[in-house]
VEXVO-109761 format. One record per residue (C-alpha): residue number from 1; residue in three letters; chain; x, y, z. Coordinates in pm, whole numbers, plus 50000, padded with zeros to 5 digits. Example, Ala and Ser with C-alpha at 12.3 -4.5 7.8 and 13.67 -1.06 7.14 Angstrom:
BEGIN
{k:1, r:ALA, c:A, x:51230, y:49550, z:50780}
{k:2, r:SER, c:A, x:51367, y:49894, z:50714}
This chain:
BEGIN
{k:1, r:MET, c:A, x:49971, y:49998, z:49973}
{k:2, r:TYR, c:A, x:50139, y:50364, z:49896}
{k:3, r:GLU, c:A, x:50107, y:50608, z:50171}
{k:4, r:LEU, c:A, x:49935, y:50956, z:50040}
{k:5, r:LEU, c:A, x:50186, y:51233, z:50026}
{k:6, r:PHE, c:A, x:49990, y:51500, z:49884}
{k:7, r:ASN, c:A, x:49592, y:51562, z:49900}
{k:8, r:THR, c:A, x:49431, y:51773, z:49639}
{k:9, r:HIS, c:A, x:49480, y:52112, z:49875}
{k:10, r:ASP, c:A, x:49894, y:52020, z:49877}
{k:11, r:VAL, c:A, x:49896, y:52028, z:49554}
{k:12, r:VAL, c:A, x:49753, y:52363, z:49505}
{k:13, r:LEU, c:A, x:50021, y:52522, z:49699}
{k:14, r:LEU, c:A, x:50279, y:52259, z:49498}
{k:15, r:ILE, c:A, x:50163, y:52456, z:49199}
{k:16, r:THR, c:A, x:50155, y:52814, z:49367}
{k:17, r:ALA, c:A, x:50518, y:52760, z:49448}
{k:18, r:TYR, c:A, x:50632, y:52636, z:49125}
{k:19, r:LEU, c:A, x:50453, y:52897, z:48930}
{k:20, r:CYS, c:A, x:50625, y:53173, z:49204}
{k:21, r:GLY, c:A, x:50936, y:53004, z:49132}
{k:22, r:LEU, c:A, x:50937, y:52942, z:48765}
{k:23, r:PHE, c:A, x:50818, y:53290, z:48716}
{k:24, r:ALA, c:A, x:51068, y:53433, z:48901}
{k:25, r:LEU, c:A, x:51325, y:53267, z:48759}
{k:26, r:LEU, c:A, x:51236, y:53414, z:48417}
{k:27, r:LEU, c:A, x:51265, y:53777, z:48554}
{k:28, r:LEU, c:A, x:51613, y:53709, z:48645}
{k:29, r:LEU, c:A, x:51751, y:53560, z:48313}
{k:30, r:PRO, c:A, x:51925, y:53821, z:48131}
{k:31, r:HIS, c:A, x:51670, y:53975, z:47859}
{k:32, r:GLY, c:A, x:51813, y:54306, z:47807}
{k:33, r:ASP, c:A, x:51573, y:54488, z:48025}
{k:34, r:SER, c:A, x:51670, y:54824, z:48104}
{k:35, r:ARG, c:A, x:51500, y:54819, z:48433}
{k:36, r:ARG, c:A, x:51658, y:54510, z:48581}
{k:37, r:GLN, c:A, x:51577, y:54663, z:48935}
{k:38, r:SER, c:A, x:51218, y:54621, z:48876}
{k:39, r:SER, c:A, x:51274, y:54248, z:48770}
{k:40, r:PHE, c:A, x:51496, y:54167, z:49064}
{k:41, r:PHE, c:A, x:51258, y:54325, z:49297}
{k:42, r:LEU, c:A, x:50968, y:54148, z:49144}
{k:43, r:ALA, c:A, x:51176, y:53815, z:49152}
{k:44, r:GLY, c:A, x:51234, y:53845, z:49505}
{k:45, r:PHE, c:A, x:50836, y:53886, z:49587}
{k:46, r:LEU, c:A, x:50733, y:53574, z:49396}
{k:47, r:LEU, c:A, x:51003, y:53378, z:49550}
{k:48, r:THR, c:A, x:50872, y:53490, z:49878}
{k:49, r:GLN, c:A, x:50545, y:53381, z:49724}
{k:50, r:ALA, c:A, x:50708, y:53067, z:49651}
{k:51, r:ALA, c:A, x:50821, y:52986, z:49979}
{k:52, r:ILE, c:A, x:50516, y:53049, z:50175}
{k:53, r:PRO, c:A, x:50373, y:52790, z:50056}
{k:54, r:ILE, c:A, x:50647, y:52557, z:50140}
{k:55, r:ASP, c:A, x:50635, y:52672, z:50497}
{k:56, r:ILE, c:A, x:50226, y:52584, z:50489}
{k:57, r:LEU, c:A, x:50300, y:52248, z:50360}
{k:58, r:ILE, c:A, x:50620, y:52159, z:50605}
{k:59, r:THR, c:A, x:50386, y:52250, z:50885}
{k:60, r:PHE, c:A, x:50014, y:52136, z:50830}
{k:61, r:GLY, c:A, x:50053, y:51880, z:50518}
{k:62, r:ALA, c:A, x:49962, y:51590, z:50680}
{k:63, r:GLY, c:A, x:50215, y:51334, z:50475}
{k:64, r:PHE, c:A, x:50514, y:51628, z:50387}
{k:65, r:ARG, c:A, x:50537, y:51683, z:50714}
{k:66, r:GLN, c:A, x:50655, y:51339, z:50808}
{k:67, r:VAL, c:A, x:50899, y:51339, z:50504}
{k:68, r:ALA, c:A, x:51041, y:51684, z:50585}
{k:69, r:LEU, c:A, x:51065, y:51590, z:50971}
{k:70, r:ASN, c:A, x:51261, y:51253, z:50855}
{k:71, r:PHE, c:A, x:51493, y:51451, z:50636}
{k:72, r:SER, c:A, x:51584, y:51789, z:50888}
{k:73, r:PRO, c:A, x:51379, y:51946, z:51193}
{k:74, r:ASN, c:A, x:51597, y:52245, z:51065}
{k:75, r:ILE, c:A, x:51348, y:52274, z:50780}
{k:76, r:PHE, c:A, x:51057, y:52399, z:51024}
{k:77, r:ASN, c:A, x:51090, y:52747, z:51094}
{k:78, r:LEU, c:A, x:51249, y:52823, z:50778}
{k:79, r:PHE, c:A, x:51055, y:52918, z:50480}
{k:80, r:ASP, c:A, x:50844, y:53141, z:50746}
{k:81, r:LEU, c:A, x:51119, y:53388, z:50680}
{k:82, r:ALA, c:A, x:50976, y:53511, z:50361}
{k:83, r:TYR, c:A, x:50662, y:53633, z:50540}
{k:84, r:TRP, c:A, x:50869, y:53916, z:50633}
{k:85, r:LEU, c:A, x:51019, y:53978, z:50320}
{k:86, r:GLU, c:A, x:50737, y:53995, z:50071}
{k:87, r:GLY, c:A, x:50587, y:54294, z:50186}
{k:88, r:PRO, c:A, x:50923, y:54522, z:50134}
{k:89, r:PHE, c:A, x:51000, y:54372, z:49821}
{k:90, r:LEU, c:A, x:50636, y:54466, z:49667}
{k:91, r:LEU, c:A, x:50688, y:54800, z:49763}
{k:92, r:PHE, c:A, x:51021, y:54806, z:49621}
{k:93, r:TYR, c:A, x:50906, y:54652, z:49306}
{k:94, r:THR, c:A, x:50596, y:54925, z:49307}
{k:95, r:ARG, c:A, x:50832, y:55229, z:49378}
{k:96, r:SER, c:A, x:51072, y:55114, z:49132}
{k:97, r:VAL, c:A, x:50790, y:55089, z:48854}
{k:98, r:VAL, c:A, x:50663, y:55412, z:48884}
{k:99, r:TYR, c:A, x:50966, y:55646, z:48972}
{k:100, r:ARG, c:A, x:51232, y:55625, z:48669}
{k:101, r:ASN, c:A, x:51542, y:55718, z:48918}
{k:102, r:TYR, c:A, x:51435, y:55521, z:49223}
{k:103, r:HIS, c:A, x:51681, y:55357, z:49442}
{k:104, r:LEU, c:A, x:51662, y:55215, z:49767}
{k:105, r:GLY, c:A, x:51771, y:55502, z:50010}
{k:106, r:LYS, c:A, x:51852, y:55436, z:50364}
{k:107, r:ILE, c:A, x:51525, y:55468, z:50567}
{k:108, r:GLU, c:A, x:51411, y:55176, z:50306}
{k:109, r:TRP, c:A, x:51647, y:54947, z:50436}
{k:110, r:ALA, c:A, x:51494, y:54989, z:50815}
{k:111, r:TYR, c:A, x:51169, y:54770, z:50659}
{k:112, r:PHE, c:A, x:51426, y:54475, z:50675}
{k:113, r:LEU, c:A, x:51434, y:54506, z:51054}
{k:114, r:PRO, c:A, x:51114, y:54292, z:51146}
{k:115, r:PHE, c:A, x:51293, y:54021, z:50944}
{k:116, r:VAL, c:A, x:51607, y:54055, z:51106}
{k:117, r:LEU, c:A, x:51431, y:54074, z:51438}
{k:118, r:TYR, c:A, x:51230, y:53776, z:51381}
{k:119, r:ALA, c:A, x:51536, y:53589, z:51232}
{k:120, r:LEU, c:A, x:51746, y:53618, z:51539}
{k:121, r:HIS, c:A, x:51439, y:53496, z:51764}
{k:122, r:GLN, c:A, x:51424, y:53209, z:51568}
{k:123, r:LEU, c:A, x:51797, y:53169, z:51552}
{k:124, r:PHE, c:A, x:51865, y:53155, z:51952}
{k:125, r:ASN, c:A, x:51498, y:52994, z:52045}
{k:126, r:TYR, c:A, x:51484, y:52726, z:51796}
{k:127, r:PHE, c:A, x:51779, y:52664, z:51538}
{k:128, r:ALA, c:A, x:52056, y:52673, z:51784}
{k:129, r:LEU, c:A, x:51904, y:52428, z:52004}
{k:130, r:PRO, c:A, x:51973, y:52073, z:52026}
{k:131, r:HIS, c:A, x:51884, y:51813, z:51737}
{k:132, r:ASP, c:A, x:51720, y:51597, z:51963}
{k:133, r:VAL, c:A, x:51520, y:51881, z:52165}
{k:134, r:LYS, c:A, x:51402, y:52029, z:51793}
{k:135, r:TYR, c:A, x:51283, y:51704, z:51713}
{k:136, r:SER, c:A, x:51099, y:51670, z:52054}
{k:137, r:ILE, c:A, x:50936, y:51999, z:51978}
{k:138, r:LEU, c:A, x:50762, y:51878, z:51657}
{k:139, r:THR, c:A, x:50695, y:51534, z:51778}
{k:140, r:GLU, c:A, x:50566, y:51571, z:52117}
{k:141, r:PRO, c:A, x:50411, y:51970, z:52130}
{k:142, r:SER, c:A, x:50219, y:51930, z:52464}
{k:143, r:LEU, c:A, x:50550, y:51892, z:52622}
{k:144, r:HIS, c:A, x:50662, y:52186, z:52474}
{k:145, r:PRO, c:A, x:50384, y:52453, z:52458}
{k:146, r:THR, c:A, x:50406, y:52729, z:52224}
{k:147, r:PRO, c:A, x:50447, y:53089, z:52422}
{k:148, r:ALA, c:A, x:50142, y:53301, z:52436}
{k:149, r:TYR, c:A, x:50331, y:53605, z:52247}
{k:150, r:ILE, c:A, x:50416, y:53419, z:51958}
{k:151, r:SER, c:A, x:50055, y:53476, z:51831}
{k:152, r:LYS, c:A, x:50125, y:53825, z:51900}
{k:153, r:ILE, c:A, x:50431, y:53836, z:51695}
{k:154, r:THR, c:A, x:50197, y:53698, z:51370}
{k:155, r:LEU, c:A, x:49937, y:53936, z:51488}
{k:156, r:PHE, c:A, x:50214, y:54205, z:51398}
{k:157, r:ARG, c:A, x:50403, y:54004, z:51098}
{k:158, r:GLU, c:A, x:50017, y:54008, z:50943}
{k:159, r:VAL, c:A, x:49964, y:54369, z:51021}
{k:160, r:PHE, c:A, x:50270, y:54511, z:50942}
{k:161, r:ARG, c:A, x:50247, y:54308, z:50573}
{k:162, r:VAL, c:A, x:49898, y:54491, z:50530}
{k:163, r:ALA, c:A, x:50104, y:54796, z:50567}
{k:164, r:MET, c:A, x:50344, y:54742, z:50303}
{k:165, r:GLY, c:A, x:50049, y:54669, z:50066}
{k:166, r:LEU, c:A, x:49884, y:55031, z:50146}
{k:167, r:LEU, c:A, x:50211, y:55203, z:50122}
{k:168, r:CYS, c:A, x:50196, y:55025, z:49758}
{k:169, r:LEU, c:A, x:49856, y:55180, z:49703}
{k:170, r:TYR, c:A, x:49992, y:55534, z:49833}
{k:171, r:GLU, c:A, x:50279, y:55521, z:49565}
{k:172, r:ILE, c:A, x:50032, y:55427, z:49251}
{k:173, r:ARG, c:A, x:49792, y:55687, z:49389}
{k:174, r:ARG, c:A, x:50069, y:55918, z:49417}
{k:175, r:TYR, c:A, x:50192, y:55796, z:49041}
{k:176, r:ARG, c:A, x:49834, y:55855, z:48936}
{k:177, r:ALA, c:A, x:49834, y:56215, z:49049}
{k:178, r:HIS, c:A, x:50175, y:56337, z:48912}
{k:179, r:LEU, c:A, x:50130, y:56147, z:48580}
{k:180, r:ARG, c:A, x:49961, y:56499, z:48395}
{k:181, r:ASP, c:A, x:50285, y:56654, z:48507}
{k:182, r:GLU, c:A, x:50465, y:56444, z:48286}
{k:183, r:TYR, c:A, x:50223, y:56282, z:48019}
{k:184, r:SER, c:A, x:50039, y:56435, z:47756}
{k:185, r:ASP, c:A, x:49841, y:56128, z:47700}
{k:186, r:THR, c:A, x:49796, y:55902, z:47974}
{k:187, r:GLU, c:A, x:49531, y:55648, z:47831}
{k:188, r:ASN, c:A, x:49765, y:55421, z:47711}
{k:189, r:LEU, c:A, x:49960, y:55404, z:48063}
{k:190, r:ASP, c:A, x:49862, y:55040, z:48175}
{k:191, r:LEU, c:A, x:49828, y:55006, z:48554}
{k:192, r:GLY, c:A, x:49581, y:54690, z:48550}
{k:193, r:TRP, c:A, x:49940, y:54505, z:48612}
{k:194, r:LEU, c:A, x:50013, y:54679, z:48916}
{k:195, r:ASN, c:A, x:49652, y:54711, z:49067}
{k:196, r:LEU, c:A, x:49555, y:54352, z:49024}
{k:197, r:LEU, c:A, x:49922, y:54256, z:49223}
{k:198, r:CYS, c:A, x:49899, y:54521, z:49474}
{k:199, r:PHE, c:A, x:49511, y:54528, z:49563}
{k:200, r:GLY, c:A, x:49480, y:54150, z:49516}
{k:201, r:PHE, c:A, x:49801, y:54047, z:49776}
{k:202, r:LEU, c:A, x:49636, y:54340, z:50024}
{k:203, r:ALA, c:A, x:49319, y:54169, z:50043}
{k:204, r:ILE, c:A, x:49521, y:53803, z:50097}
{k:205, r:ARG, c:A, x:49707, y:54019, z:50390}
{k:206, r:ILE, c:A, x:49389, y:54131, z:50526}
{k:207, r:TRP, c:A, x:49239, y:53780, z:50551}
{k:208, r:ALA, c:A, x:49538, y:53680, z:50703}
{k:209, r:VAL, c:A, x:49491, y:53965, z:50987}
{k:210, r:PHE, c:A, x:49138, y:53807, z:51027}
{k:211, r:VAL, c:A, x:49270, y:53462, z:51066}
{k:212, r:ALA, c:A, x:49542, y:53595, z:51308}
{k:213, r:LEU, c:A, x:49302, y:53784, z:51512}
{k:214, r:ALA, c:A, x:49080, y:53473, z:51528}
{k:215, r:TYR, c:A, x:49314, y:53237, z:51663}
{k:216, r:ILE, c:A, x:49403, y:53489, z:51938}
{k:217, r:LEU, c:A, x:49033, y:53518, z:52009}
{k:218, r:SER, c:A, x:48968, y:53156, z:51984}
{k:219, r:ASN, c:A, x:49257, y:53069, z:52275}
{k:220, r:ASP, c:A, x:49095, y:53367, z:52488}
{k:221, r:SER, c:A, x:48725, y:53245, z:52481}
{k:222, r:GLY, c:A, x:48746, y:52930, z:52349}
{k:223, r:PHE, c:A, x:48505, y:52934, z:52063}
{k:224, r:HIS, c:A, x:48586, y:52707, z:51812}
{k:225, r:ILE, c:A, x:48663, y:52841, z:51460}
{k:226, r:ASN, c:A, x:48731, y:52622, z:51179}
{k:227, r:PHE, c:A, x:49095, y:52737, z:51117}
{k:228, r:GLU, c:A, x:49140, y:52464, z:50820}
{k:229, r:ILE, c:A, x:48864, y:52613, z:50596}
{k:230, r:MET, c:A, x:49035, y:52979, z:50677}
{k:231, r:GLY, c:A, x:49338, y:52915, z:50593}
{k:232, r:LEU, c:A, x:49197, y:52716, z:50263}
{k:233, r:ILE, c:A, x:49038, y:53007, z:50129}
{k:234, r:GLY, c:A, x:49339, y:53202, z:50140}
{k:235, r:ASN, c:A, x:49522, y:52915, z:49946}
{k:236, r:TYR, c:A, x:49351, y:52906, z:49704}
{k:237, r:THR, c:A, x:49287, y:53268, z:49712}
{k:238, r:THR, c:A, x:49648, y:53297, z:49654}
{k:239, r:PHE, c:A, x:49702, y:53021, z:49348}
{k:240, r:LEU, c:A, x:49423, y:53249, z:49152}
{k:241, r:LEU, c:A, x:49555, y:53547, z:49189}
{k:242, r:VAL, c:A, x:49910, y:53413, z:49092}
{k:243, r:SER, c:A, x:49756, y:53212, z:48825}
{k:244, r:LEU, c:A, x:49556, y:53535, z:48706}
{k:245, r:LEU, c:A, x:49882, y:53765, z:48697}
{k:246, r:ILE, c:A, x:50083, y:53499, z:48492}
{k:247, r:PHE, c:A, x:49823, y:53542, z:48250}
{k:248, r:TYR, c:A, x:49789, y:53906, z:48261}
{k:249, r:SER, c:A, x:50155, y:53924, z:48224}
{k:250, r:LEU, c:A, x:50150, y:53706, z:47889}
{k:251, r:ARG, c:A, x:49870, y:53890, z:47750}
{k:252, r:MET, c:A, x:49940, y:54247, z:47836}
{k:253, r:SER, c:A, x:50282, y:54372, z:47885}
{k:254, r:PRO, c:A, x:50305, y:54480, z:48241}
{k:255, r:ILE, c:A, x:50505, y:54821, z:48142}
{k:256, r:LEU, c:A, x:50433, y:55139, z:48281}
{k:257, r:GLN, c:A, x:50670, y:55489, z:48184}
{k:258, r:GLY, c:A, x:50785, y:55574, z:48538}
{k:259, r:ILE, c:A, x:50772, y:55943, z:48635}
{k:260, r:GLU, c:A, x:51067, y:56143, z:48828}
{k:261, r:LEU, c:A, x:51104, y:56039, z:49149}
{k:262, r:LEU, c:A, x:50914, y:56291, z:49361}
{k:263, r:HIS, c:A, x:51007, y:56548, z:49642}
{k:264, r:GLU, c:A, x:50795, y:56706, z:49910}
{k:265, r:GLU, c:A, x:50929, y:57054, z:49832}
{k:266, r:PRO, c:A, x:50983, y:57109, z:49401}
{k:267, r:ALA, c:A, x:51311, y:57348, z:49331}
{k:268, r:PRO, c:A, x:51230, y:57695, z:49334}
{k:269, r:VAL, c:A, x:51240, y:57887, z:49026}
{k:270, r:GLN, c:A, x:51358, y:58222, z:49065}
{k:271, r:HIS, c:A, x:51189, y:58398, z:48813}
{k:272, r:ILE, c:A, x:50974, y:58276, z:48480}
{k:273, r:GLY, c:A, x:51114, y:58506, z:48229}
{k:274, r:GLU, c:A, x:50965, y:58628, z:47872}
{k:275, r:GLN, c:A, x:51222, y:58482, z:47737}
{k:276, r:GLU, c:A, x:51154, y:58163, z:47816}
{k:277, r:LEU, c:A, x:50773, y:58206, z:47766}
{k:278, r:LYS, c:A, x:50811, y:58352, z:47432}
{k:279, r:ARG, c:A, x:51063, y:58051, z:47317}
{k:280, r:LEU, c:A, x:50794, y:57780, z:47485}
{k:281, r:GLU, c:A, x:50532, y:57922, z:47255}
{k:282, r:SER, c:A, x:50754, y:57953, z:46963}
{k:283, r:VAL, c:A, x:50763, y:57577, z:46971}
{k:284, r:MET, c:A, x:50422, y:57512, z:47017}
{k:285, r:SER, c:A, x:50364, y:57710, z:46723}
{k:286, r:ASP, c:A, x:50607, y:57655, z:46493}
{k:287, r:LYS, c:A, x:50705, y:57292, z:46532}
{k:288, r:LYS, c:A, x:50358, y:57149, z:46669}
{k:289, r:PRO, c:A, x:50491, y:56888, z:46922}
{k:290, r:HIS, c:A, x:50178, y:56840, z:47048}
{k:291, r:LEU, c:A, x:50069, y:56665, z:46781}
{k:292, r:THR, c:A, x:50228, y:56378, z:46856}
{k:293, r:HIS, c:A, x:50028, y:56156, z:47069}
{k:294, r:SER, c:A, x:50293, y:56040, z:47322}
{k:295, r:LEU, c:A, x:50441, y:56383, z:47394}
{k:296, r:THR, c:A, x:50623, y:56384, z:47761}
{k:297, r:LEU, c:A, x:50732, y:56664, z:47929}
{k:298, r:GLN, c:A, x:51111, y:56587, z:47896}
{k:299, r:GLU, c:A, x:51094, y:56564, z:47466}
{k:300, r:LEU, c:A, x:50922, y:56933, z:47508}
{k:301, r:ALA, c:A, x:51164, y:57046, z:47732}
{k:302, r:ASP, c:A, x:51464, y:56935, z:47529}
{k:303, r:LEU, c:A, x:51266, y:57115, z:47231}
{k:304, r:VAL, c:A, x:51253, y:57419, z:47407}
{k:305, r:GLY, c:A, x:51603, y:57390, z:47566}
{k:306, r:LEU, c:A, x:51513, y:57436, z:47928}
{k:307, r:PRO, c:A, x:51529, y:57163, z:48216}
{k:308, r:GLN, c:A, x:51266, y:56957, z:48261}
{k:309, r:ARG, c:A, x:51124, y:57085, z:48626}
{k:310, r:GLN, c:A, x:51203, y:57433, z:48505}
{k:311, r:LEU, c:A, x:50923, y:57393, z:48195}
{k:312, r:SER, c:A, x:50696, y:57220, z:48471}
{k:313, r:THR, c:A, x:50710, y:57531, z:48693}
{k:314, r:ILE, c:A, x:50660, y:57706, z:48416}
{k:315, r:ILE, c:A, x:50348, y:57571, z:48300}
{k:316, r:ASN, c:A, x:50222, y:57484, z:48654}
{k:317, r:ARG, c:A, x:50230, y:57881, z:48732}
{k:318, r:HIS, c:A, x:50214, y:58078, z:48451}
{k:319, r:TYR, c:A, x:49964, y:57871, z:48258}
{k:320, r:ASP, c:A, x:49798, y:57734, z:48558}
{k:321, r:LYS, c:A, x:49801, y:57395, z:48428}
{k:322, r:SER, c:A, x:49917, y:57051, z:48432}
{k:323, r:PHE, c:A, x:50150, y:56943, z:48143}
{k:324, r:PHE, c:A, x:49848, y:56720, z:48045}
{k:325, r:GLU, c:A, x:49628, y:57031, z:48078}
{k:326, r:PHE, c:A, x:49822, y:57243, z:47873}
{k:327, r:ILE, c:A, x:49926, y:57001, z:47579}
{k:328, r:ASN, c:A, x:49564, y:56896, z:47593}
{k:329, r:PHE, c:A, x:49454, y:57276, z:47512}
{k:330, r:TYR, c:A, x:49677, y:57308, z:47192}
{k:331, r:ARG, c:A, x:49521, y:57009, z:47059}
{k:332, r:VAL, c:A, x:49209, y:57124, z:47110}
{k:333, r:GLU, c:A, x:49252, y:57473, z:46937}
{k:334, r:GLU, c:A, x:49435, y:57254, z:46671}
{k:335, r:ALA, c:A, x:49133, y:57053, z:46623}
{k:336, r:LYS, c:A, x:48908, y:57362, z:46653}
{k:337, r:LYS, c:A, x:49080, y:57519, z:46325}
{k:338, r:MET, c:A, x:49018, y:57174, z:46147}
{k:339, r:LEU, c:A, x:48679, y:57150, z:46224}
{k:340, r:ALA, c:A, x:48602, y:57502, z:46109}
{k:341, r:ASP, c:A, x:48768, y:57455, z:45785}
{k:342, r:ARG, c:A, x:48483, y:57396, z:45564}
{k:343, r:GLN, c:A, x:48704, y:57246, z:45288}
{k:344, r:ASN, c:A, x:48826, y:56995, z:45529}
{k:345, r:SER, c:A, x:48584, y:56649, z:45475}
{k:346, r:ASP, c:A, x:48788, y:56419, z:45734}
{k:347, r:SER, c:A, x:48566, y:56258, z:45986}
{k:348, r:VAL, c:A, x:48590, y:56376, z:46330}
{k:349, r:LEU, c:A, x:48788, y:56078, z:46451}
{k:350, r:ASN, c:A, x:49053, y:56155, z:46176}
{k:351, r:ILE, c:A, x:49068, y:56509, z:46298}
{k:352, r:MET, c:A, x:49065, y:56381, z:46623}
{k:353, r:LEU, c:A, x:49394, y:56152, z:46531}
{k:354, r:ASP, c:A, x:49557, y:56477, z:46323}
{k:355, r:SER, c:A, x:49514, y:56717, z:46606}
{k:356, r:GLY, c:A, x:49732, y:56469, z:46871}
{k:357, r:PHE, c:A, x:49479, y:56303, z:47061}
{k:358, r:SER, c:A, x:49466, y:55892, z:47075}
{k:359, r:SER, c:A, x:49147, y:55867, z:47299}
{k:360, r:LYS, c:A, x:48788, y:55964, z:47173}
{k:361, r:ALA, c:A, x:48684, y:55971, z:47546}
{k:362, r:ALA, c:A, x:48985, y:56250, z:47618}
{k:363, r:PHE, c:A, x:48922, y:56406, z:47292}
{k:364, r:ASN, c:A, x:48524, y:56438, z:47348}
{k:365, r:ARG, c:A, x:48596, y:56563, z:47727}
{k:366, r:PHE, c:A, x:48905, y:56806, z:47662}
{k:367, r:PHE, c:A, x:48696, y:56964, z:47375}
{k:368, r:LYS, c:A, x:48385, y:56994, z:47591}
{k:369, r:GLN, c:A, x:48580, y:57172, z:47892}
{k:370, r:TYR, c:A, x:48755, y:57448, z:47655}
{k:371, r:VAL, c:A, x:48429, y:57478, z:47396}
{k:372, r:GLY, c:A, x:48136, y:57432, z:47587}
{k:373, r:CYS, c:A, x:48003, y:57164, z:47301}
{k:374, r:THR, c:A, x:48151, y:56828, z:47170}
{k:375, r:PRO, c:A, x:48338, y:56811, z:46843}
{k:376, r:SER, c:A, x:48050, y:56735, z:46619}
{k:377, r:GLU, c:A, x:47810, y:56982, z:46781}
{k:378, r:TYR, c:A, x:48092, y:57287, z:46713}
{k:379, r:ARG, c:A, x:48148, y:57134, z:46360}
{k:380, r:ARG, c:A, x:47757, y:57194, z:46309}
{k:381, r:ASN, c:A, x:47714, y:57491, z:46501}
{k:382, r:PHE, c:A, x:48001, y:57640, z:46292}
{k:383, r:SER, c:A, x:47863, y:57524, z:45954}
{k:384, r:ALA, c:A, x:47544, y:57713, z:46020}
{k:385, r:ASP, c:A, x:47694, y:58036, z:46139}
{k:386, r:THR, c:A, x:47845, y:58075, z:45817}
{k:387, r:LEU, c:A, x:47571, y:57977, z:45598}
């Protein structure tokens, strides 16, 4: 008779670990990506997501636990270190994607402090123990009751992971808020991958907080709670999320155009001179850079011959607009000329593209904002007025 080593739930954990490990390996292979830092952080996060299912298998797997125990007691309490690393790695990945010039600062290394402290705790309270003592702890738990503070550490761990997830969402929100300062077309900047990654794993972490709280309350109050079902919900959700992320990455390239790393206080500009304004307006009227769909602030700054941050400040302060609004204002003006030309028989869609817009929704929205009517209405009204 063969003894069952893995049940269906264990297989799901194994597949999750395999998918995450394989995805991480593909990211770490050299492939000419200019943003290797982002790939490294994402690979680190995925490796933690591969380690966590293995830890669950070793700790709770009915058949696999005994195999791991026979192999070495040192395997236990080793892979759970990944819980303390996955939050910082996801945060660093998020920041490295949304900021072009991102690098780890001294303060950010502090996010590894909980991992270091927990690793030291495990080193002195488990790994440094003699082999027979570790074996006894694992096989005769009644003789070695788990200290009450361990559940508090687990709760802190889950809260820490949630905090890391909330910081990821803060960076995404900050990125969205400043997109209009650097890009003239935000419709094609894909946030789907990053949103799915951060929101999905934040939901899993919040669920883990509920599980940790339920465990503490059950010990204090004596109520029976089915932790197996709660754990399975988290395991299957992780499996589905990882599968969805890989499917998403195969169908749509998870690439974002990063913005410059922001500072709380922008560098002050001494004076907005007439010469700089004339140079900007001359470039806009003569070279018509706004007709380029994917125009960026840096590209316009190169044309004008001004530093990017100085040009951004000029647009913000003198015109009271973001770069996004400034460029689309010029696009609307260009579209108005085309729509007013009775000899121009192009469709409104072609005029939209010729004036620099790439999205019909953005075209209609900005046109109505600046003109007070839709492009089609403007063309009809102008034609009626000239009869």
